[in-house]
MOPAC internal coordinates of N, CA, C and O (Angstrom, degrees):
PM7 1SCF
backbone

  N    0.0000 0     0.00 0     0.00 0    0    0    0
  C    1.3476 1     0.00 0     0.00 0    1    0    0
  C    1.5719 1   112.07 1     0.00 0    2    1    0
  O    1.2310 1   121.18 1   135.53 1    3    2    1
  N    1.4594 1   115.35 1   -44.47 1    3    2    1
  C    1.4610 1   119.75 1   178.57 1    5    3    2
  C    1.5575 1   109.76 1   -57.43 1    6    5    3
  O    1.2310 1   119.33 1   138.74 1    7    6    5
  N    1.3868 1   118.89 1   -41.26 1    7    6    5
  C    1.4440 1   120.13 1  -178.31 1    9    7    6
  C    1.4615 1   110.89 1   -63.82 1   10    9    7
  O    1.2310 1   118.89 1   144.09 1   11   10    9
  N    1.3557 1   119.73 1   -35.91 1   11   10    9
  C    1.3745 1   123.91 1   175.61 1   13   11   10
  C    1.5367 1   114.84 1   -62.62 1   14   13   11
  O    1.2310 1   122.07 1   133.66 1   15   14   13
  N    1.2708 1   113.64 1   -46.34 1   15   14   13
  C    1.5061 1   118.52 1   175.00 1   17   15   14
  C    1.4921 1   112.05 1   -64.10 1   18   17   15
  O    1.2310 1   118.63 1   144.89 1   19   18   17
  N    1.3967 1   120.21 1   -35.11 1   19   18   17
  C    1.3950 1   119.25 1  -179.42 1   21   19   18
  C    1.6238 1   111.21 1   -70.78 1   22   21   19
  O    1.2310 1   126.33 1   141.29 1   23   22   21
  N    1.3181 1   105.43 1   -38.71 1   23   22   21
  C    1.6373 1   111.48 1  -179.47 1   25   23   22
  C    1.5386 1   109.43 1   -63.03 1   26   25   23
  O    1.2310 1   119.95 1   135.06 1   27   26   25
  N    1.3544 1   117.70 1   -44.94 1   27   26   25
  C    1.3702 1   126.29 1   176.97 1   29   27   26
  C    1.5292 1   117.73 1   -56.41 1   30   29   27
  O    1.2310 1   124.41 1   137.80 1   31   30   29
  N    1.4315 1   109.14 1   -42.20 1   31   30   29
  C    1.5169 1   115.86 1   173.66 1   33   31   30
  C    1.4682 1   110.95 1   -68.89 1   34   33   31
  O    1.2310 1   118.49 1   137.69 1   35   34   33
  N    1.2423 1   120.49 1   -42.31 1   35   34   33
  C    1.4809 1   125.96 1   179.22 1   37   35   34
  C    1.5280 1   106.89 1   -57.27 1   38   37   35
  O    1.2310 1   120.58 1   132.53 1   39   38   37
  N    1.3562 1   116.50 1   -47.47 1   39   38   37
  C    1.4773 1   119.37 1  -176.52 1   41   39   38
  C    1.4998 1   107.89 1   -61.57 1   42   41   39
  O    1.2310 1   120.30 1   131.67 1   43   42   41
  N    1.3332 1   117.04 1   -48.33 1   43   42   41
  C    1.5317 1   120.01 1  -176.63 1   45   43   42
  C    1.4967 1   107.81 1   -62.51 1   46   45   43
  O    1.2310 1   118.57 1   141.27 1   47   46   45
  N    1.2938 1   120.32 1   -38.73 1   47   46   45
  C    1.5034 1   120.30 1  -179.76 1   49   47   46
  C    1.4656 1   110.04 1   -65.18 1   50   49   47
  O    1.2310 1   119.63 1   134.51 1   51   50   49
  N    1.4011 1   118.31 1   -45.49 1   51   50   49
  C    1.4224 1   122.23 1  -177.31 1   53   51   50
  C    1.5395 1   107.90 1   -60.14 1   54   53   51
  O    1.2310 1   120.46 1   135.64 1   55   54   53
  N    1.3277 1   116.72 1   -44.36 1   55   54   53
  C    1.4855 1   118.84 1   179.57 1   57   55   54
  C    1.5160 1   113.89 1   -59.54 1   58   57   55
  O    1.2310 1   121.48 1   135.94 1   59   58   57
  N    1.3700 1   114.77 1   -44.06 1   59   58   57
  C    1.5362 1   116.98 1   175.29 1   61   59   58
  C    1.4649 1   111.34 1   -64.60 1   62   61   59
  O    1.2310 1   120.49 1   138.24 1   63   62   61
  N    1.3423 1   116.67 1   -41.76 1   63   62   61
  C    1.6429 1   114.30 1   178.81 1   65   63   62
  C    1.4536 1   108.81 1   -62.33 1   66   65   63
  O    1.2310 1   119.44 1   137.87 1   67   66   65
  N    1.4075 1   118.67 1   -42.13 1   67   66   65
  C    1.5156 1   120.82 1  -175.89 1   69   67   66
  C    1.5091 1   110.71 1   -59.57 1   70   69   67
  O    1.2310 1   120.17 1   145.89 1   71   70   69
  N    1.4317 1   117.28 1   -34.11 1   71   70   69
  C    1.4547 1   125.23 1   178.72 1   73   71   70
  C    1.5577 1   108.76 1   -62.64 1   74   73   71
  O    1.2310 1   120.43 1   149.76 1   75   74   73
  N    1.4077 1   116.79 1   -30.24 1   75   74   73
  C    1.4594 1   118.36 1  -173.31 1   77   75   74
  C    1.5208 1   111.99 1   -81.95 1   78   77   75
  O    1.2310 1   119.83 1   175.83 1   79   78   77
  N    1.1684 1   117.93 1    -4.17 1   79   78   77
  C    1.5621 1   125.41 1  -178.52 1   81   79   78
  C    1.5242 1   110.88 1   -67.06 1   82   81   79
  O    1.2310 1   121.34 1   154.38 1   83   82   81
  N    1.2638 1   115.03 1   -25.62 1   83   82   81
  C    1.4716 1   119.04 1   179.89 1   85   83   82
  C    1.4800 1   112.87 1   -74.58 1   86   85   83
  O    1.2310 1   116.06 1   162.89 1   87   86   85
  N    1.3292 1   125.09 1   -17.11 1   87   86   85
  C    1.3663 1   124.64 1   174.64 1   89   87   86
  C    1.4936 1   111.36 1  -118.36 1   90   89   87
  O    1.2310 1   122.10 1   -78.85 1   91   90   89
  N    1.3510 1   113.58 1   101.15 1   91   90   89
  C    1.4252 1   125.01 1  -178.88 1   93   91   90
  C    1.5024 1   112.91 1  -105.24 1   94   93   91
  O    1.2310 1   120.53 1  -146.19 1   95   94   93
  N    1.2535 1   116.60 1    33.81 1   95   94   93
  C    1.5830 1   118.40 1  -178.77 1   97   95   94
  C    1.5832 1   110.49 1   -81.12 1   98   97   95
  O    1.2310 1   119.41 1   159.94 1   99   98   97
  N    1.3671 1   118.73 1   -20.06 1   99   98   97
  C    1.4504 1   119.33 1   175.03 1  101   99   98
  C    1.4511 1   112.59 1   -97.39 1  102  101   99
  O    1.2310 1   117.49 1   -70.81 1  103  102  101
  N    1.3430 1   122.39 1   109.19 1  103  102  101
  C    1.5466 1   120.28 1  -178.46 1  105  103  102
  C    1.5343 1   112.60 1   -61.60 1  106  105  103
  O    1.2310 1   119.08 1   141.84 1  107  106  105
  N    1.3657 1   119.36 1   -38.16 1  107  106  105
  C    1.4134 1   120.72 1  -178.09 1  109  107  106
  C    1.5970 1   110.51 1   -63.05 1  110  109  107
  O    1.2310 1   122.27 1   136.10 1  111  110  109
  N    1.3347 1   113.25 1   -43.90 1  111  110  109
  C    1.5150 1   119.95 1  -179.47 1  113  111  110
  C    1.5677 1   105.78 1   -63.78 1  114  113  111
  O    1.2310 1   118.14 1   139.07 1  115  114  113
  N    1.2914 1   121.14 1   -40.93 1  115  114  113
  C    1.4531 1   125.15 1  -171.18 1  117  115  114
  C    1.5316 1   108.02 1   -72.89 1  118  117  115
  O    1.2310 1   119.43 1   147.57 1  119  118  117
  N    1.3184 1   118.69 1   -32.43 1  119  118  117
  C    1.3884 1   121.00 1   174.52 1  121  119  118
  C    1.5445 1   112.02 1   -72.12 1  122  121  119
  O    1.2310 1   120.56 1   145.34 1  123  122  121
  N    1.2381 1   116.54 1   -34.66 1  123  122  121
  C    1.4756 1   121.54 1   175.32 1  125  123  122
  C    1.4745 1   109.66 1   -68.24 1  126  125  123
  O    1.2310 1   120.20 1   136.43 1  127  126  125
  N    1.3223 1   117.22 1   -43.57 1  127  126  125
  C    1.5926 1   119.51 1   175.04 1  129  127  126
  C    1.5446 1   108.40 1   -59.50 1  130  129  127
  O    1.2310 1   120.27 1   133.94 1  131  130  129
  N    1.2854 1   117.08 1   -46.06 1  131  130  129
  C    1.4789 1   117.26 1   179.91 1  133  131  130
  C    1.5223 1   113.76 1   -58.89 1  134  133  131
  O    1.2310 1   118.53 1   143.39 1  135  134  133
  N    1.3497 1   120.40 1   -36.61 1  135  134  133
  C    1.4687 1   124.81 1   178.19 1  137  135  134
  C    1.5766 1   108.47 1   -74.67 1  138  137  135
  O    1.2310 1   121.24 1   144.93 1  139  138  137
  N    1.2400 1   115.24 1   -35.07 1  139  138  137
  C    1.4203 1   116.11 1   179.60 1  141  139  138
  C    1.5583 1   112.94 1   -68.67 1  142  141  139
  O    1.2310 1   121.03 1   137.06 1  143  142  141
  N    1.3370 1   115.64 1   -42.94 1  143  142  141
  C    1.3899 1   122.32 1   175.80 1  145  143  142
  C    1.5074 1   113.35 1   -64.30 1  146  145  143
  O    1.2310 1   121.97 1   144.47 1  147  146  145
  N    1.3115 1   113.83 1   -35.53 1  147  146  145
  C    1.4857 1   118.28 1   175.33 1  149  147  146
  C    1.4891 1   112.65 1   -60.15 1  150  149  147
  O    1.2310 1   122.07 1   134.90 1  151  150  149
  N    1.3190 1   113.63 1   -45.10 1  151  150  149
  C    1.4867 1   118.92 1  -179.98 1  153  151  150
  C    1.4493 1   112.76 1   -66.14 1  154  153  151
  O    1.2310 1   120.31 1   147.82 1  155  154  153
  N    1.4522 1   117.01 1   -32.18 1  155  154  153
  C    1.4738 1   122.01 1  -175.12 1  157  155  154
  C    1.5539 1   107.35 1   -84.33 1  158  157  155
  O    1.2310 1   117.54 1   174.82 1  159  158  157
  N    1.3137 1   122.29 1    -5.18 1  159  158  157
  C    1.4104 1   125.31 1   178.65 1  161  159  158
  C    1.4594 1   111.40 1    78.44 1  162  161  159
  O    1.2310 1   117.22 1  -156.85 1  163  162  161
  N    1.3251 1   122.90 1    23.15 1  163  162  161
  C    1.4629 1   132.27 1   174.10 1  165  163  162
  C    1.4134 1   110.68 1   -86.40 1  166  165  163
  O    1.2310 1   120.28 1  -104.17 1  167  166  165
  N    1.4461 1   117.07 1    75.83 1  167  166  165
  C    1.4615 1   115.08 1  -165.47 1  169  167  166
  C    1.6075 1   106.81 1   -75.62 1  170  169  167
  O    1.2310 1   118.49 1   152.32 1  171  170  169
  N    1.2556 1   120.48 1   -27.68 1  171  170  169
  C    1.5684 1   117.26 1  -171.04 1  173  171  170
  C    1.5691 1   101.08 1   -69.12 1  174  173  171
  O    1.2310 1   117.77 1   129.56 1  175  174  173
  N    1.3962 1   121.85 1   -50.44 1  175  174  173
  C    1.3789 1   121.33 1  -179.33 1  177  175  174
  C    1.5351 1   118.98 1   -59.61 1  178  177  175
  O    1.2310 1   124.04 1   146.10 1  179  178  177
  N    1.4286 1   109.85 1   -33.90 1  179  178  177
  C    1.4294 1   119.43 1   176.00 1  181  179  178
  C    1.5229 1   107.02 1   -65.75 1  182  181  179
  O    1.2310 1   117.51 1   133.88 1  183  182  181
  N    1.2930 1   122.34 1   -46.12 1  183  182  181
  C    1.4815 1   123.72 1   178.43 1  185  183  182
  C    1.5007 1   111.77 1   -59.17 1  186  185  183
  O    1.2310 1   121.94 1   136.33 1  187  186  185
  N    1.3824 1   113.89 1   -43.67 1  187  186  185
  C    1.4818 1   113.30 1  -176.95 1  189  187  186
  C    1.4239 1   111.49 1   -69.93 1  190  189  187
  O    1.2310 1   117.12 1   143.72 1  191  190  189
  N    1.4381 1   123.08 1   -36.28 1  191  190  189
  C    1.3185 1   122.90 1   172.62 1  193  191  190
  C    1.5552 1   116.98 1   -62.39 1  194  193  191
  O    1.2310 1   118.91 1   134.22 1  195  194  193
  N    1.2973 1   119.68 1   -45.78 1  195  194  193
  C    1.3676 1   127.53 1  -179.07 1  197  195  194
  C    1.5869 1   108.74 1   -62.79 1  198  197  195
  O    1.2310 1   121.22 1   142.20 1  199  198  197
  N    1.2601 1   115.27 1   -37.80 1  199  198  197
  C    1.5514 1   120.18 1  -179.84 1  201  199  198
  C    1.5360 1   107.30 1   -64.56 1  202  201  199
  O    1.2310 1   121.92 1   138.02 1  203  202  201
  N    1.4191 1   113.93 1   -41.98 1  203  202  201
  C    1.4553 1   112.82 1   175.25 1  205  203  202
  C    1.4173 1   118.87 1   -64.00 1  206  205  203
  O    1.2310 1   121.54 1   133.17 1  207  206  205
  N    1.3539 1   114.66 1   -46.83 1  207  206  205
  C    1.4966 1   124.43 1   170.05 1  209  207  206
  C    1.5012 1   111.28 1   -52.16 1  210  209  207
  O    1.2310 1   115.79 1   139.75 1  211  210  209
  N    1.2607 1   125.60 1   -40.25 1  211  210  209
  C    1.4306 1   127.47 1   176.11 1  213  211  210
  C    1.5492 1   109.97 1   -64.84 1  214  213  211
  O    1.2310 1   120.94 1   141.07 1  215  214  213
  N    1.3482 1   115.81 1   -38.93 1  215  214  213
  C    1.4442 1   117.33 1  -179.07 1  217  215  214
  C    1.4851 1   112.81 1   -71.55 1  218  217  215
  O    1.2310 1   117.44 1   159.10 1  219  218  217
  N    1.2813 1   122.48 1   -20.90 1  219  218  217
  C    1.4902 1   124.05 1  -178.73 1  221  219  218
  C    1.4869 1   113.85 1  -102.00 1  222  221  219
  O    1.2310 1   121.94 1   173.93 1  223  222  221
  N    1.4461 1   113.90 1    -6.07 1  223  222  221
  C    1.4701 1   117.90 1  -174.14 1  225  223  222
  C    1.5931 1   108.24 1   -71.27 1  226  225  223
  O    1.2310 1   121.36 1   -26.78 1  227  226  225
  N    1.2291 1   115.00 1   153.22 1  227  226  225
  C    1.4859 1   126.17 1   174.82 1  229  227  226
  C    1.4754 1   108.11 1   -92.33 1  230  229  227
  O    1.2310 1   116.96 1   -49.80 1  231  230  229
  N    1.2906 1   123.39 1   130.20 1  231  230  229
  C    1.4576 1   122.41 1  -179.38 1  233  231  230
  C    1.5568 1   112.77 1  -123.00 1  234  233  231
  O    1.2310 1   118.67 1   -67.92 1  235  234  233
  N    1.2499 1   120.13 1   112.08 1  235  234  233
  C    1.3490 1   125.03 1   177.54 1  237  235  234
  C    1.5066 1   110.03 1  -131.85 1  238  237  235
  O    1.2310 1   118.81 1  -127.37 1  239  238  237
  N    1.3557 1   119.88 1    52.63 1  239  238  237
  C    1.3203 1   127.14 1  -169.35 1  241  239  238
  C    1.5757 1   115.28 1    91.14 1  242  241  239
  O    1.2310 1   123.54 1   163.40 1  243  242  241
  N    1.2174 1   110.82 1   -16.60 1  243  242  241
  C    1.4433 1   120.86 1   169.58 1  245  243  242
  C    1.5156 1   115.48 1  -153.97 1  246  245  243
  O    1.2310 1   120.31 1   -24.87 1  247  246  245
  N    1.2788 1   117.01 1   155.13 1  247  246  245
  C    1.4749 1   117.75 1  -169.88 1  249  247  246
  C    1.5909 1   106.03 1   -92.91 1  250  249  247
  O    1.2310 1   122.64 1   -45.49 1  251  250  249
  N    1.3141 1   112.55 1   134.51 1  251  250  249
  C    1.5273 1   117.48 1   169.34 1  253  251  250
  C    1.4043 1   108.39 1  -153.29 1  254  253  251
  O    1.2310 1   119.99 1    -6.11 1  255  254  253
  N    1.4120 1   117.62 1   173.89 1  255  254  253
  C    1.3232 1   123.57 1  -173.16 1  257  255  254
  C    1.6040 1   107.83 1  -120.76 1  258  257  255
  O    1.2310 1   122.17 1   -28.36 1  259  258  257
  N    1.3291 1   113.45 1   151.64 1  259  258  257
  C    1.4453 1   117.10 1   179.70 1  261  259  258
  C    1.5672 1   102.45 1  -110.03 1  262  261  259
  O    1.2310 1   120.74 1   -53.72 1  263  262  261
  N    1.3242 1   116.19 1   126.28 1  263  262  261
  C    1.4553 1   118.32 1   168.94 1  265  263  262
  C    1.5219 1   109.35 1  -114.56 1  266  265  263
  O    1.2310 1   123.92 1   -45.81 1  267  266  265
  N    1.3906 1   110.08 1   134.19 1  267  266  265
  C    1.3824 1   114.39 1  -174.89 1  269  267  266
  C    1.6095 1   100.90 1  -107.85 1  270  269  267
  O    1.2310 1   122.96 1   -55.48 1  271  270  269
  N    1.2832 1   111.92 1   124.52 1  271  270  269
  C    1.4596 1   120.79 1   178.19 1  273  271  270
  C    1.5022 1   110.07 1   -99.29 1  274  273  271
  O    1.2310 1   119.30 1   -44.37 1  275  274  273
  N    1.3826 1   118.94 1   135.63 1  275  274  273
  C    1.4136 1   120.27 1   173.33 1  277  275  274
  C    1.5350 1   106.34 1   -94.19 1  278  277  275
  O    1.2310 1   125.55 1   -47.86 1  279  278  277
  N    1.4034 1   106.94 1   132.14 1  279  278  277
  C    1.3808 1   119.24 1   177.04 1  281  279  278
  C    1.6160 1   114.43 1   -75.11 1  282  281  279
  O    1.2310 1   119.42 1   -47.82 1  283  282  281
  N    1.2100 1   118.71 1   132.18 1  283  282  281
  C    1.3700 1   123.26 1   174.45 1  285  283  282
  C    1.5590 1   111.70 1   -81.96 1  286  285  283
  O    1.2310 1   120.34 1   -44.27 1  287  286  285
  N    1.2695 1   116.96 1   135.73 1  287  286  285
  C    1.4235 1   121.79 1   179.58 1  289  287  286
  C    1.4723 1   112.87 1   -99.11 1  290  289  287
  O    1.2310 1   120.10 1   180.00 1  291  290  289

């Protein structure tokens, strides 16, 4: 029974995370999703996310990302 509950929880979690793939506005979250889907064996989603990350990367001899943080007042 414990394994069934864990499986259902994992399935619901993956469904929720897959629904997040449509919003790639946050580079850090996108990178975390790419890593998560890599661990889960979701190669198609991983490839889609890595392709997006590659398109927004800054390249000046090395690839990196710029993250703009909003300051709270």
